[in-house]
N, C-alpha and C positions, 0 to 999 in steps of 0.2 A: 826041767820041770816047771823050776821058779820062774826062769825066763819068758816060758809060751806062755805061762798066765798073765804075765803084765803085758805081755805083745796084745794077748788077745782082748785083755781090758781098754786099752789104748784105741786100740781099731773099731773097737765097737762105739766108744766116743765120738771117735771121730765120724761113722757112720752116723751116729743122732744130730749131730752138728750139719753137716751136710743135707741130711733130709730136710733139717729146719730153714736152713739157709735157702733152700730150694723153693719151700712154700712159701716164703716172704715174698720170694723173687716174683713167684706166681701171682700172688695178690697186689702186690704195686703196680704190676706191669700195667694193668690198662690204663690206673690213673693217669700215669707218667705218659703213656698212649692220647690221652685225652687232653692232658696238658699241652705236651704237643701242638696236637692240632689247634687248638683254642689260643695257642701262644705265636703261631706262625703261618697259620692259612685265612683264617676266618678274619685277622683284623686287614684283611688285604682288599675285601669287599666293602666298597664306600657304602654312606648311607646316603639316601637321595628323597628327596619329598618330590609326590606323585602327585597327578591330577586323573581320575577316569573319567572319559568323554560318556556324556549321557544321552543326550538327542542333538541332532544337526538342526543347523540352522538355514532358511532358504531367503536372507537377506543380511545386507550390511550398511554400514553408515560409512560414509565419505566427509571429511571434514576440510571445508575449502575456508581462508581467511580471507576478509576482505576490510571493508570500513561501511560505516553509516553513515546516509547523508541524506536531508530532506529531502521529500517526493516534490515539492513544492512549497514557495514561500513569496511572501509579495512584501516593498514596503509601502507603507501608506504617509502620503505627502497631505500638505496644505493644499486647499484649490485656491487660496488668495493671501494677500496679507492681512493678519490679523492678530489676534491674541487666546490663548488657551483659558478657557471659563473654567472646565471642570474635566479632570481626569479621572475615570471609570476602572480602568484596570490596572495591572503591574505586571512587570517580567512573569512569566508562568502561567500567567490565568488561561483557564480553558475558557473558551468564547464558543460562543452557536452563530448560526449566520443570520444576520439584522442585528445581533446585538449591539448598542452603543458603546464606544468604547471612549470617546474622547468628544469633548462640546466645545465649539470656537465660538467667538463673539460675532451674534447672528443679530445685533439689532439695526443696523443698516440694512440687512436685506431684509429685515420683518416690513421696514417702513416703504420699500422697494413693493414689496408683495402686496400691502395695502393698498398702495398706488396704483398698480397693476389692474387691481381689484376694482375698485372707484373706477375706473377708466373703463373695465370692460363692461361693468354696468351702464355706464353712461352712454356708452356704443350702443349695448343690447336695448334699451329705450330708444335710441334715435332709430334706430333699424324696426323697431316694434312702431312706431308712430309712422315710417315711412309705409308702412305698409298699412297703415289706418290709410292715409294721404292715397295711397294707391288703389284703394276698394272704393272710395269718394269720389277718383279719378274717373273709374270703369263704369261705375253708376251714370256720371255724366257723360261719357261714351255713349253707354248703351239708351239713354233718354234721347243725345241727340240723333243717333242714330233711327230710332222709333219717330221721331218729328219729321225727319228728314223724309224717311218712307211713305208717310201720310202725307205730307204736301207733294212728292212726286206722284203719286196717284190720283191728288186732287187735281196735280197739273194736268195731267191725264184726260180727266174729266171735262175740266174745264176747254180744254183742246176743241173736244167734239162739240160741244156745246157751239162755241165760239165758231166752227163749220156750218154748224147748222142755224147761225144768226139767232141763237136761243140766247149769247152772253156778250156781253160789249167787250170788243178788244181792250178797254182799260182795266176790267176787273181780272183778265187773264195776265196782264202784263204786272198787276199788283201782287197777283200770288206768283208769278217767276223771281219778281225782287225779293219776296220772302222764302221762296227755296233756297235761294242763291245766299240769302244771311243765315238759313238754317245749315246749310253745306261748309258756310263759313264756319260757322261755331261747331259742327261735328270736326273740322278738321283742327279747330283750337285745343277740342277736348281731346283729341288724340294724341296731339303733340303734347300733352301735360302727361296724359297717362304715359307716355314714353319717358319723359322727363322723371316721371316720380318710380317709374322700372329700374332707370337708371341711380337713381337715391337708393333704392334697394338692395342693387348690388353694390353700391359704394359702401352702403354701412357693412351689409353682409360682409365682407372684406376686410372692414375695421374691425367687427367681432371676433371675426379669426385671428385678426393679429392681434386684438387683445388678451385673446385667450391663449397663445402663443408667448406674448408676455408674461401673463400669468403664470403660465407652467414653467417657463423659464426663471422667473423671481420664485417661484416655489424650488424649484431643483437646485439654484445658488444658495438656498438657506436649507434645504435639506444636506447639502453638499457639505456644510459646516458642522454638521452632528455626524462624525465619525465612525461609521459601523464595519461590521467584519462582513466581507462579501462572502464565507464561506467557515465552516465548523474549523477549528484548530484553535493552537497554543499562543500566547502572544512571547514571542521570543527576547524582544528588547524595547526599551521606550527610551525616548532620545528628549523628552520635555516634561515641566511640570504645570502645575496651573498657577497662572498669571504669565505666563512667558509669552515674550510677542514672539509671531513666527515669519517668515517671506513667504512669499508664492515658490512652489517647491517643495518645502523646506521636508526633509523627513523627519517624522514624527511616531513613527515604531512598526516594528517588524512583526509580520503574523505570517505562522508556517502551520500547514497540514501536519494533521498526529499521523500521516501514515507516511513512515520512513522507507528511504530503498537502500539496501545493501547489495552491495556490487567485490565480488569476488572473481580469481581467477579458476577457470576450468581448463587445466590442462588436456592437451592434445590426446594423451595416451588416455584419460579416462574418457572422454569423448568416444575413443574408439574402442572401450570396454561395452561402453553403451551399445554404440552401433553393432558390435557382435551380437548383443542378447534382444536386438530390435527394441531397442526401447529408447523414449525420446525422453528427454531433460523436462518435458513441460508435463508428463506422465509420473514425475518423482512427487514424493510427499517429503515436505522440509521443516526444518526449523532453525531458529538463529538463537545461539548464544551470545550472549552479552555478561561481561561482569558483574555480578551481584543482582542479576535477574533470573527470573526462570525461564525457560524455554520457551519460543512464539512461535507458532505455526508461520508459516510464510505461504503466501499468493502470489501470482500473477508473474511466475519466473520465465526470464526471457535469458534468450544467448544470443548474443551479438557479436559482430565485429570490432574491435577496438584497434586503431594503427601503434596504439603504445604498448599493447601486447601481444603483437602479430607475431612475434618469433615464441612466444610459450604457451600461447592458448588463447582460449575465447574468454570474453569477458561474461561473468552469470549476473543479471541482475535480478533482482526479488525484492518483493514490496512486503510489509509489515504494518500492521495495525496497531497502534499502543492505546487506543482508545479503553480497551480491556484492562487497561492498568491504572491503579489509583496516583500513579503519582509517574509521570514520563521523566525519565532517567535518561533517555538518550543526548548525546552531543553529537554533532555535525563532526567526522573524522574519527570517532570511537571504533576501537577494533571490534569485529563480530567474527562470529565462526558459524559458517552455513552448514548444516548436518544434513545431507541428503540421505535419503533412505532409499537403497538400490537394492531391488532383487535378485538372487543368484538363479541359476536354474539346476544346479548342482547341489548336493548335499556339503553344508560346510560346517566347519566346527570352532567353536570359540575357545582360545586358548592364554593362558598366559603370557606376558611378555615376554618374562623370562624364561620361558621354554624355547624361544626360537635360538637358532643360530644361523647368523649373517641372513636371518628372513629369508633363508634359502632351506633349511631341516630342521627336524625333530626329532629327541630322544625319543622312543618308545622302549619297555619292559615287556620282553617276551621268555618265560622261564629264567627267570632271574637274569637274565642277559640283556645288555643294551644294543638296540639295532637302530640305525640310522635312517630316517625316512624323508626324503624329498618333498617339500609341499608349495603349492600356491598361496600366496601372500594376497588376497583381494582386496581388504579393504580391514574396518574396525566395526566393534558392537557398539550401536548406538546410547546401550546402556551405562557402560561401564570402560568403554573407549580400547576394550582389547582386541589382540590380532582373531580377525576371520580369515583362514585356511582351509583347503582340503586337500585329500591326498585319496590315492585309492585305498593306502594301508589305512585309512583310516575308519573306526565306525563304533557304533555304543559298544563300551567295555574294555575299551582301550586304552591303557596305561602309559599317561605322557608323563615325560622327567620334568621337573620346575627346579629353577635355581639351579643350572648344570654345573657342574663342578668344572675345573679349568680342566683337570686330571681326566675325565671320562672319556672311554674310547668305545666305539662299537665292537660290541661283543664279549666286552668286559662283567663281570658278574658283579651284582651290587644286591643290598639290601634295603628293601622299604621300609621308610620312617614310618615309626608308628602316631 
């Protein structure tokens, strides 16, 4: 009996200890399961940065790289051997058409002009004098004709009277002699009148010649004031005040403020435009130069150039720098032509880091990565990001940025907040 009670107490204690152990295990099991899930499963889901697509775009930008060249420039030279009197501009000066740029020594030509003007005045005076003489000679001819006609009529009357024996033969002969003298005077007056007309013609020619001499002297004089033939900018100046210059010597270079930008248009881009039925002349464009705001381009032309025949066609565009306060262009300066090209189907601007070999994107659906093939068309005109299209892209699609190297299709990921 003594051993039976002891055994019963031991069994009771063991039962209580077993029940407590079971309760402890039941309480701690969920936390251990959660700990195993957190420590083993979730660390295998990488975090990724994403961008949600918002609105599609229907245009893109092509960036073509080329160089700047002056549209037109000329070298101004000395018209003769002389001396620089006054230089009115310097390199970089903006000038207007007709503005004086440089004055050469004109004293000799000023004298030549005055002499030519004096000669012209003398010839004009002789011309007017000959007109006066010609008028007087004309009056003499008219008077001689009048007298001769009157005498002719008188001779006819005298002949009739003499036939009727009413007038002596001596009176008729005397009148005939008078008529002959008057006819001779008429012929002399006519010859003098013809000589006067010849003198008028001669002096008229001399007046015209003198006018040409005056005009030439004035042109020669004006040529010594070098003026701008068009609006532009002084590119360089080769002389200073007081310098002696020779005939044809280079004085300065004047350039248009209009520039040409030349860049290569690859054949594949030309083919893309042709497929869309778009001409390059219809595209709006800008040029980007280092340190300057974007400038609109106009007069875009595409032309063949043998040097680039294997690569594409040369795109030539004009830009006007007159809107800028300071023209900062230089010949040969690198420039970027930005063409705004339309797209017929919906396209999307995506971060550069989201592209895989420029052929794929990764998007996220149900926390899993899906690889999507895309077409790369060009770049955004504002931030330069790629412009792509794909049937799988639409508003609300989540695109992966900064793709991890270990990322694979179908993999579960976590989106970084």
